[in-house]
N, C-alpha and C positions, 0 to 999 in steps of 0.2 A: 492814678489808674488811667485817666484819660490821655494823658501824655504818653504813657507806655502803650497803649492801644493805638494811638496816633502814629508813633514812630516805630512800631515792631516790625514792619516789613523793611525799613532802612536798616535796623539792627540785623535782621535775618540776612539780608542781602549782603551787608558788610561781612558778616560772619561766613557766608557761603564763598564770597571773593577771597577771603584771608585763607580759607581752607583749600581752595583750588590753587592759589598761588604758592602756598607752602608745599603742596603735593607736586606740582610741576616743578618746583625748584628742586626737590630732593630726586624726581625722576631724571631731569636732565643732568644733574651733577653726576648721577650714578652711570649715565650712558657715556660721559664724557671721560670718566677716570678708567674705564676698561679697555684693556689693550689686548688684541687678538693674539694667539699664539704665534702665528706666522710673523707679525710685525716685531715681536719682541727680539728676534735675532737681529734685527736692524739697528735697534737702539743700543745694543751692547759695544762696548769699545773693542777695537780691532786689536790693538796693542795696549798694553799697560804702561810701556815706557815711551818716552819722546826720543826719536831719532835724530840727534844732533849732526851726524854726519851728512844727511840729506840735506839738512839746512845749510850747513857750511858750503856744500857743492852748488846750491842754488844762490848763495851770496857770492861766491867766487864767480860763478857764470854771470851774475849781474854786473860785478866789476869789471869783468872783461868786456863785455857786450853793450853795455849801456854807455851814452855819452857822458853821463855824469854818474859818478859812484853814489852808493846810497847815503854815505856819511855826508858828502857834498851837498846832496838833495836836502836832506834833513837840516843841514846848518843853514842852507838858503831859505828854506820855508820857516824856520824860527826866527830868521831876522825880521820877516815881515810880520 
């Protein structure tokens, strides 16, 4: 009984710290996961499909205008 009376304040303090820690963890996690209604429209995809025509246009323009074609550049980088 003497040991319990001697260390009861340390046990109580440890219990209080654990309760506060767990409470703050749940509170902060609940705040991080909520998305406002106005922001949700910015997180949705604009198009469901990938437009390869635009990608081909960018690739053709790069081959015409760059001093080295993308294929040659990748080959030169892979050699090093």
